[in-house]
C-alpha positions as CSV (number, residue, x, y, z in Angstrom):
1,M,0.0,0.0,0.1
2,Q,3.0,2.4,0.8
3,K,4.4,2.1,-2.7
4,I,1.1,2.6,-4.1
5,F,0.6,5.8,-2.5
6,F,3.8,6.9,-3.4
7,I,3.3,6.1,-6.8
8,A,-0.2,8.0,-6.6
9,L,1.5,11.2,-5.1
10,I,4.1,11.1,-8.1
11,G,1.4,11.3,-10.3
12,L,-0.4,13.9,-8.3
13,S,2.6,16.1,-8.2
14,F,3.2,15.6,-11.9
15,N,-0.2,16.8,-12.6
16,I,0.0,19.8,-10.9
17,I,3.3,21.0,-12.3
18,F,2.3,20.2,-15.6
19,G,-1.3,21.5,-15.2
20,Q,0.0,24.8,-13.6
21,T,-1.2,28.2,-14.7
22,I,-0.2,31.9,-14.1
23,P,-2.6,34.2,-12.9
24,Q,-4.2,36.8,-15.1
25,V,-3.2,39.4,-12.8
26,N,0.4,38.3,-10.6
27,I,1.9,40.9,-8.5
28,P,5.2,40.2,-6.5
29,L,5.9,41.4,-2.6
30,N,9.2,41.1,-1.4
31,V,9.5,40.5,2.5
32,S,13.2,40.6,4.0
33,D,14.8,40.7,7.3
34,G,17.8,42.2,5.8
35,F,19.6,38.5,5.8
36,R,16.9,36.5,3.8
37,T,13.9,37.7,1.2
38,R,10.9,35.7,0.1
39,V,9.1,36.6,-2.8
40,L,5.0,36.3,-2.0
41,Y,2.8,36.6,-5.0
42,F,-0.9,38.0,-5.2
43,G,-3.1,39.0,-8.0
44,L,-6.7,37.9,-9.9
45,D,-7.7,35.1,-11.9
46,P,-11.2,33.9,-13.3
47,T,-10.7,30.7,-11.9
48,A,-9.4,31.8,-8.5
49,T,-11.4,30.9,-5.0
50,N,-10.4,32.0,-1.5
51,G,-9.0,28.7,-1.1
52,I,-6.3,26.8,-1.6
53,D,-6.2,26.6,-5.6
54,Q,-3.2,24.0,-7.0
55,H,-3.6,25.0,-10.6
56,L,-2.7,28.3,-9.8
57,D,0.4,27.2,-7.6
58,E,-1.1,28.2,-4.3
59,M,0.0,25.3,-1.8
60,E,-0.4,25.5,1.9
61,Q,3.1,25.9,3.8
62,P,3.9,23.7,7.1
63,P,3.6,25.3,10.5
64,L,5.1,28.3,11.3
65,P,9.0,27.8,11.9
66,P,10.2,28.2,15.6
67,S,11.3,32.1,16.5
68,G,14.5,33.3,15.2
69,I,13.9,31.4,11.5
70,F,13.0,34.1,8.9
71,D,9.3,33.5,7.6
72,A,6.5,35.2,5.6
73,R,3.8,34.0,4.2
74,F,-0.1,34.7,3.7
75,I,-2.5,33.6,6.1
76,G,-6.3,34.2,6.6
77,Q,-6.8,33.9,10.3
78,D,-7.9,37.4,10.9
79,I,-9.8,38.1,7.7
80,N,-11.8,35.1,7.9
81,I,-10.6,33.1,5.4
82,P,-9.6,29.8,7.1
83,E,-9.2,27.8,3.6
84,L,-5.7,29.1,3.6
85,G,-4.7,26.9,6.4
86,E,-1.2,27.4,7.6
87,G,-0.7,29.7,4.9
88,V,0.3,30.0,1.4
89,L,3.3,31.7,-0.6
90,K,1.1,32.7,-3.7
91,D,-2.9,34.3,-2.6
92,Y,-5.0,34.7,-5.4
93,R,-8.6,36.1,-5.8
94,N,-11.4,35.9,-8.0
95,G,-11.5,38.3,-10.7
96,T,-9.8,39.5,-14.0
97,D,-7.7,42.2,-15.7
98,T,-10.4,44.4,-16.0
99,T,-11.9,43.9,-12.2
100,K,-12.7,47.4,-10.2
101,G,-13.0,46.6,-6.3
102,Q,-11.3,45.6,-3.0
103,R,-9.5,42.6,-2.1
104,I,-8.2,41.9,1.2
105,H,-4.8,39.9,2.2
106,E,-3.3,39.3,5.4
107,I,0.9,38.9,5.8
108,R,2.4,37.2,8.6
109,Y,5.9,37.3,8.9
110,Q,9.0,36.9,11.6
111,V,12.9,37.9,11.5
112,G,15.6,35.5,11.8
113,S,19.2,37.2,11.6
114,G,17.7,40.2,11.1
115,T,16.0,42.9,13.5
116,T,13.5,44.5,11.3
117,I,11.3,43.7,8.3
118,T,11.5,45.4,5.1
119,I,8.3,44.7,2.6
120,S,8.6,46.2,-0.6
121,W,6.4,46.3,-4.1
122,N,6.3,47.5,-7.5
123,F,2.6,47.9,-8.7
124,P,1.4,48.3,-12.2
125,S,-0.9,50.8,-13.1
126,G,-4.5,50.1,-11.6
127,V,-3.3,48.5,-8.6
128,T,-3.1,50.6,-5.4
129,G,-2.9,49.3,-1.6
130,Q,-3.0,50.2,2.0
131,L,-1.0,48.6,4.5
132,Q,-2.3,48.8,8.0
133,D,-1.6,47.0,11.1
134,F,-5.0,45.1,13.0
135,F,-5.3,47.7,15.4
136,G,-6.9,50.2,13.0
137,G,-3.5,51.6,11.4
138,V,-2.3,52.6,14.6
139,I,1.3,51.5,14.0
140,V,1.4,51.3,10.4
141,N,-0.7,52.7,7.9
142,K,1.0,52.9,4.5
143,T,-0.5,53.8,1.0
144,M,1.2,51.6,-1.5
145,I,1.3,52.9,-5.2
146,G,3.5,52.4,-7.4
147,K,7.3,51.2,-6.5
148,D,7.7,51.6,-2.7
149,S,8.5,49.9,0.8
150,I,7.7,50.0,4.3
151,V,9.9,48.8,6.9
152,V,8.5,47.3,10.3
153,T,11.0,48.0,13.1
154,N,9.5,46.2,16.1
155,P,8.4,43.2,14.0
156,G,8.4,40.9,17.1
157,A,5.4,42.4,18.7
158,L,3.9,43.5,15.1
159,N,3.8,40.1,13.2
160,K,1.1,40.4,11.3
161,L,-0.2,43.4,8.5
162,K,-3.5,43.8,6.7
163,M,-3.4,44.1,3.2
164,T,-6.2,46.0,1.2
165,I,-5.6,46.1,-2.4
166,N,-8.0,48.3,-4.8
167,Y,-8.4,47.2,-8.3
168,N,-9.2,49.6,-11.0
169,L,-8.0,47.6,-14.1
170,N,-9.1,48.0,-17.8
171,G,-7.7,45.0,-19.4
172,Q,-4.1,47.3,-20.0
173,L,-1.9,44.6,-17.9
174,L,0.8,42.8,-19.8
175,P,0.7,39.3,-19.0
176,S,3.3,37.7,-16.6
177,S,6.1,35.6,-18.0
178,P,5.6,31.7,-18.2
179,N,7.5,29.7,-16.3
180,L,9.6,26.6,-18.4
181,I,8.4,23.3,-17.3
182,Y,10.3,20.9,-19.9
183,P,12.8,20.1,-20.8
184,S,14.3,20.8,-17.7
185,N,17.3,23.5,-16.9
186,G,20.3,21.4,-17.8
187,S,18.8,18.3,-18.9
188,T,21.2,15.7,-21.2
189,N,19.8,13.2,-23.5
190,I,16.9,14.8,-25.0
191,V,15.2,13.2,-27.9
192,T,15.5,15.3,-31.0
193,D,11.6,15.8,-31.3
194,P,10.8,16.9,-27.7
195,T,7.4,18.4,-26.9
196,L,8.3,21.8,-25.2
197,R,6.2,22.7,-22.1
198,W,5.7,25.8,-20.1
199,T,3.0,26.9,-17.5
200,T,-0.2,28.7,-19.0
201,V,-0.7,32.5,-18.8
202,S,-4.1,33.3,-18.0
203,G,-5.5,35.3,-20.4
204,S,-2.9,34.7,-23.0
205,I,-3.9,34.6,-26.6
206,R,-0.3,33.1,-27.9
207,Y,2.8,32.4,-27.0
208,H,6.6,33.0,-28.7
209,L,9.0,30.6,-28.3
210,Q,12.5,30.5,-29.4
211,I,15.2,28.4,-29.5
212,A,19.0,28.9,-30.2
213,L,22.5,27.6,-30.1
214,D,23.3,30.3,-28.0
215,S,22.3,32.1,-24.8
216,N,21.4,35.9,-26.8
217,F,19.7,34.1,-29.1
218,V,21.7,35.2,-31.8
219,Q,21.9,31.8,-33.8
220,K,18.0,31.1,-33.6
221,V,17.4,27.6,-35.4
222,F,13.1,28.0,-34.0
223,D,11.3,31.8,-33.5
224,D,7.6,31.4,-33.5
225,T,5.1,33.7,-32.4
226,T,1.6,32.1,-33.3
227,I,1.6,29.4,-30.4
228,Q,-1.9,28.7,-29.2
229,T,-1.4,26.2,-26.4
230,N,1.7,25.8,-24.0
231,T,3.2,23.1,-25.6
232,K,5.2,22.8,-28.9
233,E,6.8,19.8,-30.6
234,V,10.1,20.7,-32.7
235,Q,12.8,19.4,-34.7
236,L,16.2,19.4,-33.7
237,S,19.3,17.9,-34.4
238,G,21.2,15.1,-32.2
239,N,24.1,15.8,-29.8
240,K,23.4,19.6,-29.8
241,K,23.3,22.1,-27.1
242,Y,20.1,24.1,-27.3
243,F,18.8,27.6,-25.3
244,W,15.0,28.2,-25.1
245,R,12.8,31.1,-23.9
246,V,9.2,31.8,-24.0
247,R,6.6,34.7,-23.8
248,A,3.0,35.2,-23.5
249,R,0.8,37.7,-25.1
250,N,-2.4,39.3,-23.9
251,R,-4.4,42.1,-25.6
252,A,-2.1,44.9,-24.0
253,G,1.0,43.1,-25.9
254,W,4.2,41.1,-24.8
255,S,5.3,39.7,-21.6
256,P,9.0,39.7,-20.6
257,F,10.6,36.6,-21.8
258,S,10.9,33.9,-19.1
259,S,14.3,33.0,-17.8
260,V,16.5,31.4,-20.3
261,W,17.0,27.2,-19.9
262,F,19.1,25.1,-21.6
263,F,18.8,21.1,-22.9
264,T,20.9,18.7,-24.8
265,T,20.0,16.3,-27.4
266,I,20.7,12.7,-27.4
267,L,23.1,11.8,-30.1
268,N,20.9,9.5,-32.6
269,P,22.5,6.9,-35.2
270,P,23.0,8.6,-38.5
271,A,20.5,8.9,-41.2
272,Q,20.6,6.7,-44.1
273,P,23.4,7.6,-46.5
274,K,22.6,8.5,-50.3
275,L,25.3,7.4,-53.0
276,N,26.6,9.8,-55.7
277,S,29.0,7.9,-58.0
278,P,29.4,5.8,-59.9
279,P,25.8,6.4,-61.2
280,K,23.5,3.8,-60.6
281,G,23.5,1.1,-63.5
282,A,26.7,2.6,-64.9
283,I,28.5,0.5,-67.4
284,G,32.2,0.6,-69.1
285,V,33.4,2.0,-65.3
286,S,37.1,1.9,-65.2
287,I,39.4,0.6,-62.4
288,P,40.5,1.7,-59.8
289,V,36.5,2.3,-59.1
290,N,36.0,5.3,-57.3
291,L,33.1,4.9,-55.1
292,K,31.6,8.1,-53.6
293,W,28.5,9.2,-51.4
294,Y,27.0,12.3,-49.9
295,S,28.3,13.1,-46.2
296,V,25.8,12.7,-43.4
297,V,25.2,14.4,-40.1
298,D,26.5,13.3,-37.1
299,A,28.3,10.3,-38.9
300,D,31.9,9.4,-37.8
301,N,32.7,6.8,-40.7
302,Y,31.1,4.9,-43.1
303,S,30.7,1.2,-43.8
304,V,31.2,0.3,-47.6
305,T,30.3,-3.3,-48.9
306,V,30.8,-4.4,-52.4
307,D,29.9,-8.0,-54.1
308,D,29.0,-9.6,-57.4
309,D,26.0,-10.8,-55.2
310,S,23.1,-8.3,-54.2
311,T,22.8,-10.2,-51.0
312,F,26.4,-9.3,-50.1
313,S,26.7,-13.1,-48.5
314,N,30.3,-12.9,-49.4
315,P,31.6,-9.5,-50.1
316,E,34.8,-8.8,-51.8
317,V,35.1,-5.5,-50.3
318,N,34.0,-4.5,-46.7
319,Q,35.7,-1.5,-45.5
320,T,35.2,1.5,-42.8
321,V,36.4,4.6,-44.1
322,I,36.0,8.4,-42.8
323,D,35.9,9.9,-45.6
324,T,33.0,10.0,-48.4
325,T,34.9,7.9,-51.1
326,L,36.6,5.1,-51.6
327,S,39.1,4.0,-54.5
328,I,38.9,-0.2,-55.0
329,Q,41.8,-1.5,-57.1
330,N,41.0,-5.4,-56.8
331,L,38.0,-5.7,-59.4
332,S,37.4,-7.8,-62.6
333,F,37.0,-6.5,-65.8
334,N,33.5,-6.7,-67.1
335,K,31.9,-7.7,-64.4
336,K,28.7,-6.5,-62.5
337,Y,29.1,-5.2,-59.0
338,Y,26.7,-4.0,-56.4
339,W,27.6,-1.6,-53.7
340,R,26.0,0.1,-50.4
341,V,27.0,2.4,-47.5
342,V,26.1,2.5,-44.0
343,A,27.3,5.4,-41.9
344,N,28.0,4.9,-38.3
345,N,28.7,7.3,-35.1
346,S,29.1,6.0,-31.0
347,A,24.9,6.2,-31.0
348,G,24.9,3.1,-33.5
349,S,24.4,2.8,-37.3
350,S,22.5,3.8,-40.2
351,S,19.9,2.0,-42.0
352,P,22.1,0.6,-45.1
353,S,22.0,3.0,-48.4
354,E,19.7,1.8,-51.2
355,I,21.8,-0.7,-53.6
356,W,23.4,0.4,-56.7
357,N,25.5,-1.4,-59.1
358,F,28.3,-0.6,-62.0
359,T,29.7,-3.0,-64.7
360,T,33.3,-2.8,-65.1
361,L,35.3,-2.2,-68.6
362,A,35.5,-5.4,-70.4
363,T,39.0,-4.8,-70.3
364,N,42.0,-2.3,-69.3
365,V,42.2,0.6,-71.4
366,E,45.7,-0.2,-72.6
367,N,44.8,-3.5,-73.9
368,Q,43.7,-3.0,-77.4
369,E,43.6,-6.8,-78.1
370,V,39.7,-6.9,-77.6
371,H,37.7,-4.5,-79.3
372,P,34.5,-3.3,-78.8
373,K,32.0,-4.3,-81.2
374,H,29.9,-0.3,-81.2
375,F,30.8,3.0,-80.8
376,V,29.7,3.9,-77.6
377,L,29.8,7.2,-75.4
378,H,29.6,6.4,-71.5
379,Q,27.4,8.5,-69.0
380,N,30.2,10.7,-67.2
381,Y,30.8,9.8,-63.4
382,P,30.5,11.2,-61.0
383,N,27.6,13.2,-62.5
384,P,26.4,15.6,-61.1
385,F,30.1,17.0,-60.3
386,N,31.8,20.2,-59.4
387,S,35.1,20.0,-60.6
388,S,36.4,16.9,-62.4
389,T,34.4,14.0,-64.2
390,I,35.3,11.1,-66.1
391,I,34.6,10.5,-69.8
392,S,35.0,7.4,-70.9
393,Y,34.3,5.7,-74.6
394,E,34.7,2.7,-77.0
395,L,35.8,2.8,-80.5
396,P,35.4,-0.3,-82.8
397,N,37.7,0.9,-85.4
398,D,40.6,3.3,-85.5
399,S,39.3,6.7,-85.5
400,H,40.2,10.4,-85.6
401,T,38.4,11.7,-82.8
402,K,37.2,14.8,-81.1
403,F,35.5,16.3,-78.1
404,F,33.5,18.6,-77.4
405,L,31.7,20.5,-74.6
406,F,28.7,23.4,-75.5
407,D,26.4,25.0,-73.2
408,L,22.5,25.0,-73.7
409,V,22.2,27.9,-76.1
410,G,24.6,25.8,-78.4
411,R,28.4,28.1,-77.5
412,E,31.1,26.1,-77.8
413,I,32.8,25.9,-74.1
414,L,35.8,23.4,-74.8
415,K,37.2,21.3,-78.0
416,I,39.7,18.5,-77.6
417,D,41.5,16.9,-80.7
418,F,43.0,13.4,-80.1
419,G,43.6,12.5,-83.3
420,L,44.1,9.0,-84.2
421,Q,42.8,6.5,-81.6
422,K,43.3,3.2,-81.9
423,A,40.0,0.7,-81.7
424,G,39.4,-0.2,-77.8
425,F,38.1,1.4,-74.5
426,H,39.3,5.2,-73.7
427,Q,38.7,7.4,-70.7
428,F,40.1,10.7,-69.8
429,E,39.5,13.2,-66.7
430,L,37.8,16.2,-67.3
431,D,38.7,18.8,-65.0
432,L,36.6,22.2,-65.8
433,M,38.7,24.2,-62.9
434,K,41.9,23.8,-65.2
435,L,39.9,25.5,-68.1
436,E,41.3,29.3,-68.4
437,K,38.3,30.9,-70.1
438,F,35.6,28.2,-68.4
439,N,33.2,30.6,-66.6
440,S,29.9,28.8,-66.5
441,T,27.7,28.6,-63.8
442,S,25.8,25.6,-62.5
443,G,23.5,23.5,-64.8
444,I,23.2,21.3,-67.8
445,I,26.5,20.9,-70.2
446,I,26.2,18.7,-73.6
447,Y,29.0,16.8,-74.3
448,K,29.9,15.6,-77.8
449,L,32.1,12.9,-79.1
450,V,33.0,12.5,-82.8
451,A,34.7,9.5,-84.2
452,N,35.5,9.6,-88.2
453,D,32.2,10.7,-89.5
454,K,29.8,9.7,-86.3
455,S,29.0,11.5,-83.2
456,L,27.7,10.9,-79.9
457,I,25.6,13.5,-77.4
458,K,24.9,13.0,-74.0
459,K,24.1,15.8,-70.8
460,M,26.2,16.2,-67.8
461,I,25.1,18.2,-64.5
462,Y,27.9,20.7,-63.4
463,L,27.5,22.1,-59.7
464,K,29.7,25.4,-59.4
C-alpha cells in the first residue's frame, strides 16, 4: 500500500506541475529581514477561489517555524479566510484584468538573523493598496502606490499586517512571463523531437517560443510567435546544446521573456546515406573504381560493402572509412558489382543506403587486343560533379576522335582533338577548373564525341 500511495503522490505532483497556470494578474511582494528575502505573490484570476488553488500554484505551507527562523506568508486568520490553513506563498482571488474593486490579504512574518522586516513592491498602473496593522492603522498605515517599501521596526510585537488592494483595471496589464517546465534546465539526452512545455498564462492569446544555439539568441534555430497552447513539438539535431525561452501575449501586448533554460539532445544514429557515383547502373566503369556518397550529419565513419551478389553474402570489399569516397583496385573486368554504404557513430548505425550497381570495363583501357563491337559514349561519372569528372567511350575501329563541350544555347566551351586513336576502350579526366576560359554557372552542359563521321551526344550536370 505504501508503494501504491507513493506512486499516486508522484502522479498527483506531476499533474499539478504540468497543469499549472500563471494568474491573469500576478503581482510580487518582497519581504526581507535584511539577510533573507521571500517573494510572495498575489493577484487575480477568473478561476481563483478564496481557498488553495493548486492549479495556480497555491500550496499550503508547513506550520510556522520556531522563532529565530525567517518566514513570510499569507494567512487568513484575521480576515475570515480559514481555507488558507497554515498559510500560502501565493494568494490569488477571483477576478480578471478588468476588475474594479477591493481584495484583502493578511501577511504574517518573523525575523531570522535581522531585527526589522522590509516589505517592498512595484505595483502596475491600476493597482493601489493600503498596508495597515490590525489595530486600525495606529502603528502602520502605508499607502501602496507604484514602487515603494516600508520598514517594520518591531516585528516581534507586530508580526501581521492587513493589505487592502484596490483594483481599477481596464485590461491594459501585460501578462506575466511563463515558467518553463520541460525539458528541465540543464537536462541531457533529450530526444531530437521533444515537446517543449511551459506554464499557461491566464488571459494569453498566444505564445512566442525561441530556441537558439547560444544564450543571447543570435543563432536562432526556431522562432514562432503564433503558438496558441503551452506546448510545442520541435525538430532538432542530435548531440547539440539548445537554449530556449518563451513569452506570452494578451490584448495589452507581450510579456517579458521567461528565464533562459538549456538542454542537450541525444546523439541518434546517423540518417541513411545517399550514393553519388558511379551512377546507378553505370557501365564501362574503369578500374580502380572510385565510389562516392554524400556526407551524413553526425556520422563518424562509413562502412562500404561491394559484392557481385546483391545479397552481399560474401563481399569482396567490406571496409570502414572516414571520408565519403573509396577507391577500389582489385575488381575484375567486365563484371557487374553491387554496393551500399552504412553511416556510423557512437550511438549506432544507419539503415543501409539504396543498393546501386555498376559494370566494369570489358578490359583494361591499355589493352587493345579486345575491341568493342559498337561506338559507345558512356555517361560521365560522377554526375552531377563540381570540378572533375571521368569521360569514357568505346571505339570499334581506329578513328580520328574529337571531344566538345557546349552550353545549352549551343556555344562551344571546349574542343579537344585526340587525333587518330586506336580501336578499344578509352577514358580521360575532364577538370573544368583547369580550363582558363571556363566560367559557366551551375547547370546542364552538353558533351559530344566525334569519331570519323559519327558523333554521340550526352548531358552532364555541373555544380559550381
